[in-house]
N, C-alpha and C positions, 0 to 999 in steps of 0.2 A: 589633272592633265597627265596623259600617258604617252610615252614614246617607246617604241619597240625597236630593237636592233637584233637581226638574225646573224648568227655567226657559228663557227665550229663545223666539224664534219660529223656525219651520221645524224643522229637525232638532232633536230633543230633546237637551239636554245634561244628562248625569248627573254630579254632583259627588260623589265619594266622599271622606268624611273618615275616615281610618283612624287609630285609636289603636293603635300598635304597642307592646305591653308587652315591653320588652326584658328578657331574662333577667339576673338579678343576677349580678355577677362577684365571687366570693368574694375573689379577690386584690385587686381594686380596693377593695372594701369594707374589707378589712383595712388596706391602705395608707392609705386615707382616715382610718381610726380612729387609726392610729399617728401619722400626721402631725398630726392634731388634738391628740393627747396631747402630742406633742413641742412644738408651737408654744404650746399653752396653758400647759404647765408652764414653758416658756421665758419667756413674758411675766410669769408670776407671779414667777419668780425674778429676772427683770430689775427688776421693780418693787421687790422687797425690797432688791436690791442698791443701787438708786438712791435709796431713801428711808430705809433703815435707820439711817444715820448722819447724815443731812442734815436731818431734821425730827423733832420730838417727836410729830408727828401721823401718823407712818408707818403706824399701824394702819389709818387710814382709806383711804389709797390701796391698801394691800395687800388689805384686805377687799373693797373695791369692785372692784378688778381681777379678783379671783377670782370675784366675783358675775357680772360681765359676761362673763367667759370661760366660765363654766358655762352661761350662757344661749346664748352663741354656738356652743358645741360640744356641748351636751347631746344634740342630735338625731342627731349623727354617732357619737360615741364613748361617750356617757354622761358625758363631761367629768369624769373622775376627777382627773387632774393630780396624782396622789398615790398612790404604791405602797400606802400603808396603806388608802386607800379601795378600791383594787382588791382587796386581801386581804379586806377586810370583805365585799365583794360575793361573793367566792369562798366564804367561810364561810357567808354567807347562803344560798347554794345555789339550788336550783330552776332551774338551767340559765341563769342570767343572763349568765354569761361562762365560756368554756372555760378550762382550765388553760393551754393554749398561748397563747391571746389574753391571759390575765392576765400571763403571763411577758413577752410582747412589750410589753404596756402598760408594765410596770415598767421595762423597758430604755429605752423611749421617754421615759418621764417622767424617769428619772435623767439621760439624755443631754440632754433639754431643759433640766433644771435647771442642768447644767454650762454649757450653751450660753448660757443667760440670764445667768449670773454673768459669763462671759467677755466678753459683749457690753457689760457695764456698765463695764468697765475703760477703754475708749477715751473713755467719756463723762465719768467722774468720777475716774479713776485707781483703781488697785487699793487704795491706802491708804484712800480714802474710800468704797469700796464696802461695803455692809452685808452681814452674814451672821449666822447664829444663833451665839450664844455664851452660856455660862453667866454669870449675874450675879455680882457681887463677893461672895465668901463663901458662894456656893451650892455644895453638894456634888452629886455625880452622882446620888445617891439622890433628892434633892429634885427635881432636874431631870427625871429619869426619871418621877417621880410626876406632875408637872404635864403632861409630854408625853403620858403615858398618859391622864390625865383629859380633856384637851382633844381628843385624838384620839378617845377614846371618845365624847365629845359630837359631834364633827364627823361621825364615821362613822355614828352613830345618826341624826343629822339627814339625812345622805345616804340611808341605807337606807329611812327612812320617807317622805321627801318625793320621792325620785327612783326608787324601784324597786317601788312597791306598786300594786296595782290600785285600792286604796281612794283613792289620791291621784294617779292617773294624769292626765297632761296639765294639772297645776296650773300657775299662773303665778308661784308664790312659791319654788320649789325653789332657784333661784340666789340669791335674797335670803337665804334661811335659811342656805345653805351659806357664802356669803361673809361674812355677819355673825357666824357662829359663830367664824370665824377672826379677824375684827375684834375681837370681844369677848375672845378668848383672848390676842391680841397685847397688849391693854391690861392684862388682869388678871394674866397670868403671863409675859408677854414679859420683864419684868425679872428673872425667876427663871431660866428655861431658855433664853431667846433666842426662844422662841415659834415653833418650826418646825411641829410637828404633822404633819410630812410628811418622809419620808426623802429625797425629792428636794431639798427645801429644805435639810435638814440636811447633805446631801453637799456643798453649796457650801462648807462650812467646811473641807473637806479641801484646798481650793485655797490656804488661807492658812497652812498649817503650824502648828507650835507647839501650844499648848494647845487651840486651836480644832479642829485636826485630830485630836488625841488624844481629844477628847470627842465626836467625830462619831458614835460608836456609840450615844450616848444617843438620837439622833434616828432611829435604827432600832429600838432595843429598846422604848422607850416607845410610839411610834406603832404598831408592829406588834402589840404586846400589846393596846393599846387597840382596834385594829381587830378583832382576833380576838374579844375580849369583846363588842364591839358586834354582831358577826354572831351570836353565841350568844344574846344578849339579844333581838335582833330575832326570833328563832325563838320566843321565849317571848311577846313582846308582840304579835306579828302572826301567830299560828298560823293564822288564817283565810286567809292568803295562800298556803298550801300545799295541795296536793290531799289529799282525804280528809276524813273527819269530824273536827270539832274537839271535843275533850272539853268537857263542860259547865263544868268548872272554869276553862276559859280566860276565860269571861266575867267572872270575878272576878280571876284571877291576872294576866292581861294588863294591865288597867287599873291594878291595884295596883302592879305593877312599873314601869309608865310614870310613875305619880305619884311613886314613889320616885326614879326617875332624873331627872325634870324638876326636882323640888325640890332634889335633890342638886346638880345643875349650877348652879341658881340660887344656893343658899347657898354653894357653893364659890366662885363668882364674887364674891359679896358679900364673903366672907372674905378673898380674895386682892386684889381690886381696891380695896376700901375700906381695906385694910391698907397700900396704897401711897400715892403722892402724885400720881397722874395726875389732871389736871382732867377727863379723859374717863371717870372712874369711872362716873357715871350712864349714859353711853352703853354701856359694857361690860355693865352689869347689865341694862339694857333690851334690849340686843341678844341676850344669851343667853336671856332670857325669850322674846323674839320667836321665836327659832329653835327653842326647846324647845316652844313652843305649836304651831308648824307641825309639829314632829316628832310630838307626841303627840295632836294634836287628833282624829285619826280613831280613836284607840285608847281614850283615857280622857276626852277633852274638854279635857285639858291644863289642869287647875285649878292645881295646885302651890301652893295657897293655901287654908287653911281658911276664910277670909272669902269667897272666891269659891264654895267648895263650899256654904257656908251660903246664899248668895244664889241659887245654882242650885236648892237645895232649895225655897226660898220661891217661886221662879219656877215650879217644877214643880207646886206646889199651886195656882197661878193657872190654869194649863192645862198638860197633860202635854207634856214635851219629847219629841223624837223617840225617845229611848231610855228614856222613863219613869223619869227619875232619881228615886231614892227614898231614904228614911232608911237603908235597908240599905246602899246604896252610900256614903252619908255616913260610916257607921261603918267602912267600909273605906278610904275616901279620906283622911280626916283622920289616922288613925294612920300611913298610908303617907307622907303629907306630913311628919309629924313625924320618921319614920324617915329620910326623905331629907334633912331638915334636919340631923339628927344626923350622918349619913354625910358630907355635904358639909362640915360644920363641922370634923369631926375630920380629914378629908383636907386641908382648908385649914391646919389647925394643923400637920400634918406637913410640908406643902409650904413653909410660911413659916418653918420652923426654930424655932418656939416660939409659944406661945399669946399672948405679949405683942405679936406682930406681926399677929395676925388682926384684920381689921376687922369690926365689927358695929354694928347700930343701938343708940343710946342717946340719951336726952334730954340735950342740951347744958346746961351750967351757966347759960347765958344765957336759957334758957327755963324757964317753970314748967310744972307738970303740966297745968294748964288749957290752955295754949297747945299743948302736945304732943298732948293728946287731941283737941282741935279740929283740929289739923293732920292727924293720922292719920285722923280721920273724913272730912275733905275729900279727902285723897289716895286713900283706899280707896274713897270714894264714886265718884270719877272712874274709877278702875280698874274697879270692878264695873259701873258704868253702861256703860262701853265693852264689857266682856265680854258683858253681857246683850244688848246691841243688835247687836253684830257676830257673835255666835256662837250665838244662840238664836232669832233672828227668821226666820220662814218666808220673807218677801220677800227676805232677804239670804242665804238658803241658797246655798252654792256660791261665795261671794265669796272673793277671794284676799288681802284686806287684813286679815283678822281678827287674825293674829299680829302684823303690823306695828303695828296700833293698840293692841293690848294691851301689847306691849313698850315702845312709845314713851310710853304713858301713865305707865309706871313711870319712864322716863327723865325725862320732863317734871316729874313731881312730885318726883323725887329732886333735881333742880336747884332747883325752886321751894320745896318744903316741907322737904326733907331737912335743911338747915341749922337748922331750927327744931325738928324732931321726932326726927331721926335717920334718918327716911325708910325705915321698914319696909314699911308698907302691906300687911303679910302677917304674921300671928301666927307662922308657922313661921320666917320670917326673923328675927323678934324673939327667937327662942330661941338664935341663934348664940352670943351672949355667954354664956348659961348653959352651953351645951355645951362651950365652950372655956375656961371658968373665969373669965371676966371679968377677965383680967389687964391689959387695955389701959386701960379706964376702968370705973367702977362700973356694975353692972348692976341697980341698984335700980329702974329704970324699965321693966323687961320687961312688967310688968302693963299699962302704957299700950297696948302693941300687942295685948293680948288683950281690951282694952276698946274702944279707939278703932276698930280695924279691923273687928270684927264689927258695931259700931254703924253704921259707914259703909256696910257691905254691906247691912244691913237697910234703911237709908234709901234706898239705890240701888235695891233691889228694889221698894220701895214706889213710888218715883218712876217706875220702869220700867213698872209697872202703870198708872199715871196717863198716862204719855206714849204708850203703845202700845195704846190702846183697840181699834183695829182688829185687832190681832194676836189678840185674844181673842173677837172678835165677827164676824170675816169669814173666809170660806174662800178663802185666797189660792191662786191657780192659776198664778202666774208670778212672776218676779223683778222687783224694782223697787228699785234701789239708791238712787235719789234721787227726790224728789218731782216734779222738773221734767222728768225724762226717762223715757219709758215704753219698754218692751221689746216693743211689739206690732208692730214692723216689722223683724224680724230680717234681712230681705233688704237693709236699709240699713246694717247694722252694719259699720263699717270703722274699726278702730283705727289702721291705717296704710295710706296710699294704695296702696302697692305690694304689699300682702298682704291680701286680703279674707278675712274669716271664712267667708263663704258663696260662695267661689269655685268654679271648675269642678273637681270632684273627680277628673275623669278625667286631669287633667294633674298632673305631679309629676316628681320627680327620676329616676324609672325609666320614664317614659312619653315617647314621642316621637310627636308628631302629624304625620302626613303627609297632604296633600291630593292626590288623584289625580283629574284631570279627563279624562273620555273622552267622545267624541261617539258617539252611537248613531244 
């Protein structure tokens, strides 16, 4: 492309600005990708090694470092940092990665993991370096099961948030991926060691003994979870593939997604609440947040009969984008209950007995009146957030919907959970019933099927009062906050060094040269 500008006195001077589009170099691209995978996996494993034995809060730096590494390397390699994720993308298909690149990715990831582990030794000594190891009294079957489940969740989140046209160029994919691992490290880390990644699991081979003998667990469970995630993605996101989509997909895809999301949520409640970590509410809220990001574009990511009820009420006020109807309610709620059943039973198997599974129940220190009021308030806040961040026209396209929904549950679990048991979801309230109620009495299950729907109804009514303009104004643009308008996009600049509306002609593959010639 040439652009000329005439200026000066006397002989005219022509300035040519030439944008030379340099040809892409496949070898350089591949080296850049493999280097990114090596370094990213290395820092992930270094963080695990440095924090695994030194702090009870290790899940937070591990999840956060994965999140930031995904953001830093996603545009180069896709930021897998995990052979299981690479396998899931291969199974997903549609030409996202070649078999050769997938094999090279895995080698780079495994090498990066070993490198990160070795780098930790000069810093904290080998004896203090953390690595994945089975918990006391845990058998390899239980460890494989939880590695399968969390890798299934992790790979499902990756596939839906980082490989689809529906969610292309979102700003939350790294958050969702990192906090899936954070959640799993809290909920099942004490069971399997919480690898969810063969590259992380291979670190155990450096320590010999039982750790090295059980290293295969971190390959078998994650690889199986990854393969299943790839297959389920094809069911849930059939419209991502060329060709016509069967009419049944409009029903089957959302139903499967509601089963998956509710299963992950209830499995996490069962395992995390069955343990002793003070971070249990964070684990539960984080898996919900990640699952909402995972399934939002497929089913709306309800995972909660109370949310589904509120969405139905909201659709009667004015139609949602997908015209949510009673027909869908009759599919969603049974799917959520099915997911709760599956998650509860898998938690039972993973915990080595139903007496170890955690579930909501009203404490002896609270009466039923307090419990119902608490569940009404907690569910009101959750549904109030859902309706505002996920159904408002002015907020369409925001990237914080999953974060706010997940953290609503975390906040209320900390605040109200000790009073009510903290379900805020009738499906979650069934975990005790599905696992036999061996831990504490389950006579209070009805509280969650009364208080939660009532809270949802009140939230929907308040939403109608609060958002008068949503139902009486034709919104033509985004407006996330009252005090900041989006009518001057040329001024948008989130970071000084990278403008949203910058010169599109410049980039990593373009070199600008100015040639001046006198005519």
